[in-house]
C-alpha positions as CSV (number, residue, x, y, z in Angstrom):
1,M,-71.3,-49.0,15.5
2,Q,-69.9,-51.5,18.0
3,F,-66.1,-51.7,17.6
4,F,-65.5,-54.7,19.9
5,S,-66.6,-56.3,23.1
6,L,-64.5,-57.8,26.0
7,Q,-66.6,-60.5,27.5
8,D,-69.7,-58.2,27.2
9,I,-68.3,-56.3,30.2
10,F,-66.4,-53.6,28.3
11,L,-67.5,-52.3,24.9
12,V,-66.1,-49.7,22.5
13,E,-68.5,-48.0,20.2
14,Q,-67.6,-45.4,17.5
15,F,-69.9,-43.3,15.4
16,S,-70.4,-39.8,13.9
17,K,-73.5,-37.7,14.4
18,T,-75.1,-34.4,13.4
19,G,-78.0,-32.5,15.1
20,E,-78.6,-34.3,18.4
21,H,-77.4,-37.5,20.0
22,R,-79.1,-39.3,22.9
23,D,-78.0,-42.6,24.3
24,I,-80.6,-45.3,23.8
25,K,-79.2,-48.1,26.0
26,K,-80.0,-47.7,29.7
27,S,-78.3,-50.9,31.0
28,N,-74.8,-49.4,31.0
29,Y,-73.1,-48.8,34.3
30,F,-70.4,-46.3,33.4
31,E,-69.2,-44.6,30.3
32,I,-66.1,-42.7,29.1
33,I,-66.9,-40.6,26.1
34,F,-64.0,-39.4,23.8
35,I,-64.7,-36.5,21.4
36,K,-62.6,-37.3,18.3
37,K,-63.8,-34.3,16.3
38,G,-66.6,-31.8,16.3
39,S,-68.1,-29.3,18.7
40,G,-71.4,-28.5,20.4
41,K,-73.0,-28.6,23.8
42,H,-73.3,-31.4,26.3
43,F,-76.5,-31.3,28.5
44,I,-75.9,-33.4,31.6
45,N,-78.4,-33.3,34.5
46,E,-79.0,-29.6,35.2
47,F,-75.7,-28.5,33.6
48,I,-74.8,-27.3,30.0
49,V,-71.2,-27.5,29.0
50,S,-69.5,-26.8,25.6
51,Y,-67.4,-29.5,24.1
52,E,-64.7,-29.7,21.4
53,K,-62.2,-32.1,19.8
54,G,-60.1,-33.9,22.5
55,D,-62.6,-33.6,25.4
56,V,-63.2,-36.6,27.6
57,F,-66.5,-37.0,29.6
58,I,-67.6,-39.6,32.1
59,I,-71.2,-40.7,32.6
60,S,-72.4,-42.3,35.8
61,P,-75.4,-44.6,36.3
62,E,-77.8,-42.0,37.4
63,D,-76.8,-39.2,34.9
64,K,-79.2,-38.0,32.3
65,H,-77.5,-36.5,29.3
66,Y,-77.5,-35.7,25.6
67,F,-75.5,-33.8,23.0
68,K,-76.6,-30.9,20.8
69,I,-74.2,-30.9,18.0
70,D,-73.0,-27.7,16.2
71,K,-70.3,-29.3,14.0
72,E,-70.5,-33.0,13.0
73,T,-69.1,-34.9,15.9
74,S,-67.2,-38.2,16.0
75,F,-67.7,-40.1,19.3
76,S,-65.8,-42.9,20.8
77,Y,-67.5,-44.6,23.8
78,F,-65.8,-46.8,26.4
79,I,-68.8,-48.6,27.9
80,F,-68.8,-50.7,31.1
81,T,-72.0,-52.7,31.2
82,S,-73.9,-53.9,34.2
83,S,-72.4,-57.4,33.4
84,L,-69.2,-56.0,35.1
85,F,-70.8,-57.0,38.4
86,S,-71.8,-60.5,37.4
87,S,-70.1,-63.1,39.6
88,K,-70.0,-65.4,36.5
89,M,-67.4,-63.1,34.8
90,N,-63.8,-64.1,35.3
91,L,-62.0,-61.1,33.8
92,P,-58.9,-60.6,35.9
93,D,-59.2,-56.8,36.3
94,R,-62.9,-56.8,37.0
95,S,-62.7,-56.2,40.7
96,Y,-60.1,-53.5,40.2
97,W,-62.4,-51.8,37.6
98,I,-65.3,-51.9,40.1
99,H,-63.3,-50.2,42.8
100,R,-61.9,-47.5,40.5
101,I,-65.3,-46.7,39.0
102,E,-67.0,-46.5,42.3
103,Q,-64.2,-44.2,43.5
104,I,-64.7,-41.9,40.5
105,I,-68.5,-41.9,40.7
106,N,-68.5,-40.9,44.4
107,N,-65.7,-38.4,44.3
108,P,-66.8,-34.9,45.4
109,N,-64.6,-33.2,42.9
110,V,-66.4,-34.6,39.8
111,M,-68.1,-31.9,37.8
112,P,-69.7,-32.0,34.3
113,G,-67.3,-31.1,31.5
114,D,-63.9,-32.3,30.3
115,I,-62.7,-34.6,33.0
116,I,-59.0,-34.5,32.1
117,N,-57.4,-31.2,33.2
118,D,-53.7,-32.1,32.9
119,S,-52.2,-31.7,29.4
120,Y,-49.8,-34.7,29.9
121,D,-52.7,-36.9,31.0
122,K,-54.8,-35.8,28.1
123,K,-52.2,-37.0,25.6
124,L,-51.8,-40.2,27.6
125,I,-55.4,-41.2,27.8
126,W,-55.9,-40.5,24.1
127,H,-52.8,-42.6,23.4
128,I,-54.3,-45.4,25.5
129,H,-57.6,-45.0,23.6
130,D,-55.6,-45.6,20.3
131,I,-53.7,-48.6,21.7
132,I,-56.9,-50.3,22.7
133,K,-58.2,-50.0,19.2
134,N,-55.0,-51.1,17.6
135,E,-54.6,-54.1,20.0
136,Y,-58.0,-55.3,18.9
137,K,-57.3,-54.8,15.2
138,K,-54.0,-56.6,15.3
139,N,-55.5,-59.5,17.3
140,K,-52.1,-60.7,18.5
141,A,-51.4,-63.0,21.4
142,F,-52.5,-61.6,24.8
143,Y,-54.3,-58.7,23.2
144,Q,-57.3,-59.1,25.5
145,H,-55.0,-59.0,28.5
146,N,-53.3,-55.9,27.1
147,I,-56.6,-54.2,26.5
148,S,-57.7,-55.0,30.1
149,N,-54.5,-53.5,31.5
150,M,-54.9,-50.3,29.3
151,V,-58.5,-49.9,30.6
152,S,-57.2,-50.0,34.1
153,T,-54.6,-47.4,33.3
154,A,-57.3,-45.1,31.7
155,L,-59.4,-45.4,34.9
156,N,-56.3,-44.5,37.0
157,I,-55.7,-41.4,34.8
158,I,-59.3,-40.2,35.4
159,T,-59.0,-40.9,39.1
160,R,-55.9,-38.8,39.5
161,N,-57.4,-35.9,37.6
162,I,-60.3,-35.7,40.0
163,T,-58.2,-36.4,43.1
164,K,-56.1,-33.8,44.8
165,E,-52.8,-35.2,45.8
166,F,-51.8,-34.9,49.4
167,K,-48.4,-35.3,51.1
168,P,-48.7,-35.0,54.9
169,K,-46.2,-32.8,56.7
170,E,-44.0,-34.0,59.5
171,R,-45.2,-33.6,63.1
172,T,-42.4,-31.1,63.6
173,T,-44.3,-28.6,61.4
174,K,-46.6,-26.9,63.8
175,K,-49.1,-25.7,61.2
176,L,-50.9,-28.0,58.9
177,Q,-52.5,-26.8,55.6
178,K,-55.9,-26.9,57.2
179,S,-57.6,-25.0,54.4
180,N,-57.7,-28.1,52.3
181,I,-57.2,-30.9,54.8
182,I,-60.9,-31.9,54.7
183,D,-60.7,-32.3,51.0
184,N,-57.7,-34.5,51.4
185,V,-59.3,-36.6,54.1
186,I,-62.4,-37.1,51.9
187,T,-60.3,-38.0,48.9
188,Y,-58.2,-40.5,51.0
189,I,-61.4,-42.2,52.3
190,G,-62.6,-42.6,48.7
191,Q,-59.3,-44.1,47.7
192,H,-59.1,-46.6,50.5
193,I,-62.8,-47.3,51.5
194,Y,-62.3,-51.0,50.8
195,D,-59.4,-51.2,53.3
196,T,-60.9,-51.7,56.7
197,D,-57.6,-51.1,58.5
198,K,-57.0,-47.8,56.8
199,M,-60.5,-46.6,57.6
200,K,-59.9,-46.9,61.4
201,I,-59.7,-43.4,63.0
202,T,-56.2,-44.2,64.4
203,S,-54.9,-45.1,61.0
204,L,-56.4,-42.0,59.4
205,A,-55.0,-39.8,62.2
206,N,-51.5,-41.3,61.7
207,H,-51.6,-40.8,58.0
208,F,-52.5,-37.1,58.4
209,K,-50.0,-36.6,61.3
210,M,-52.7,-35.7,63.8
211,T,-54.0,-37.2,67.0
212,N,-57.3,-39.1,66.9
213,S,-59.2,-36.5,68.8
214,A,-57.8,-33.6,66.8
215,L,-58.7,-35.2,63.5
216,S,-62.2,-36.2,64.7
217,L,-63.0,-32.8,66.2
218,Y,-61.7,-30.9,63.1
219,F,-63.7,-33.1,60.7
220,K,-66.8,-32.6,62.8
221,K,-66.3,-28.9,62.9
222,K,-65.8,-28.5,59.2
223,T,-68.4,-30.9,57.9
224,G,-71.0,-31.2,60.6
225,D,-70.6,-35.0,60.5
226,S,-68.5,-37.3,62.5
227,L,-65.7,-39.1,60.7
228,H,-67.1,-42.5,61.7
229,H,-70.6,-41.6,60.4
230,Y,-69.2,-40.2,57.1
231,I,-67.3,-43.4,56.4
232,L,-70.4,-45.5,57.3
233,M,-72.6,-43.4,55.0
234,Y,-70.1,-43.7,52.2
235,K,-70.1,-47.5,52.5
236,L,-73.9,-47.6,52.6
237,K,-74.0,-45.6,49.4
238,L,-71.7,-48.2,47.8
239,V,-73.9,-51.0,49.2
240,K,-76.9,-49.4,47.4
241,Y,-75.0,-49.2,44.1
242,R,-74.1,-52.8,44.3
243,L,-77.6,-53.9,45.3
244,I,-79.1,-52.1,42.3
245,N,-76.5,-52.9,39.7
246,T,-75.0,-56.3,40.6
247,D,-76.0,-59.8,41.3
248,F,-73.7,-60.0,44.4
249,T,-75.5,-61.4,47.5
250,V,-75.8,-59.3,50.6
251,S,-73.2,-61.6,52.2
252,E,-70.7,-60.9,49.4
253,I,-71.3,-57.2,49.6
254,A,-70.8,-57.2,53.4
255,N,-67.5,-59.0,52.9
256,Q,-66.4,-56.6,50.1
257,L,-67.1,-53.5,52.2
258,G,-65.7,-54.6,55.5
259,F,-68.8,-55.4,57.5
260,T,-68.6,-58.3,60.0
261,D,-71.1,-60.4,58.2
262,E,-74.5,-60.3,56.4
263,S,-76.5,-59.8,59.7
264,H,-74.2,-56.9,60.7
265,L,-74.7,-55.1,57.3
266,T,-78.5,-55.9,57.4
267,R,-78.8,-54.4,60.9
268,I,-77.0,-51.2,60.0
269,F,-78.7,-50.8,56.6
270,K,-82.1,-51.2,58.2
271,K,-81.3,-48.6,60.8
272,Y,-80.7,-45.9,58.2
273,N,-83.1,-47.0,55.5
274,N,-86.0,-48.5,57.3
275,M,-85.7,-51.7,55.3
276,T,-83.3,-54.6,54.9
277,P,-80.9,-54.7,51.9
278,K,-83.0,-57.5,50.3
279,M,-86.2,-55.4,50.7
280,F,-84.4,-52.4,49.1
281,K,-83.2,-54.5,46.1
282,K,-86.7,-56.0,45.6
283,Q,-88.2,-52.5,45.7
284,E,-85.7,-51.2,43.1
285,I,-86.4,-54.2,40.8
286,D,-90.2,-53.7,41.1
287,T,-89.9,-50.0,40.4
288,E,-87.7,-50.7,37.3
289,E,-90.1,-53.3,36.0
290,F,-93.1,-50.9,36.5
291,N,-91.3,-48.1,34.7
292,T,-90.4,-50.4,31.8
293,E,-94.1,-51.5,31.5
294,E,-95.2,-47.8,31.5
295,V,-92.8,-47.0,28.7
296,N,-93.9,-50.0,26.7
297,L,-97.5,-49.0,27.1
298,V,-96.8,-45.5,25.8
299,H,-94.9,-46.8,22.8
300,H,-97.8,-49.2,21.9
């Protein structure tokens, strides 16, 4: 059953199930699933993971998943709908949520299974879960604002559990911890992809206490990709997400992701995808409509 809705952007649903559970709605953009009680197996894409009371899962837009339940399971869903991207919505934290969710979705450390690996954070995110429910029940002044803040905090907790913290050494230390510096660079890019200045090679090199050439050469050696190209491909991936899931214009997306203007984004997008952003969006819409018609024909 639906517990409450925040401007149709953020929903909380709670229910208990036995046997098997599959999500019916396909219009959701991102989900956080709390296991309040029970146990079983979670089938997500090509993985199978066991679950138990207290686990927290995240579901991205392209994930296909379902639960096979051994012991009756109580689920609590935090659902971010595709309305999150509607420019008509004026929720104060909307933009922050979008940035955090995209950072989570595109983080290379994300794996199926319980997403919270720190015991303190596990208690904290469940506490936040309970606060959100109680704020709605009490219905006191500013409760929607408080809920919005708590959702932002929950996203922060998830992000720090999939992000490896990095504290750069001083230049006086001759040896950097190079074994994990690539992971740290990739994580840093994910955290600051919207900040054009921080994505400049000079800024990245300064942050990691390296010269421009040293960082560029090392990144190329370890990944086979240039630093500039990796950042560009990351941005284009975000562009595709927004074209598919939002009603932002190409011009708005270009501005959000640090491209000079719409024509600049269009030229680069076409170079790597053999079509313009508008053509890509139309193709995705046509494909979705075709698939919907096929499903309807089967059901009839």
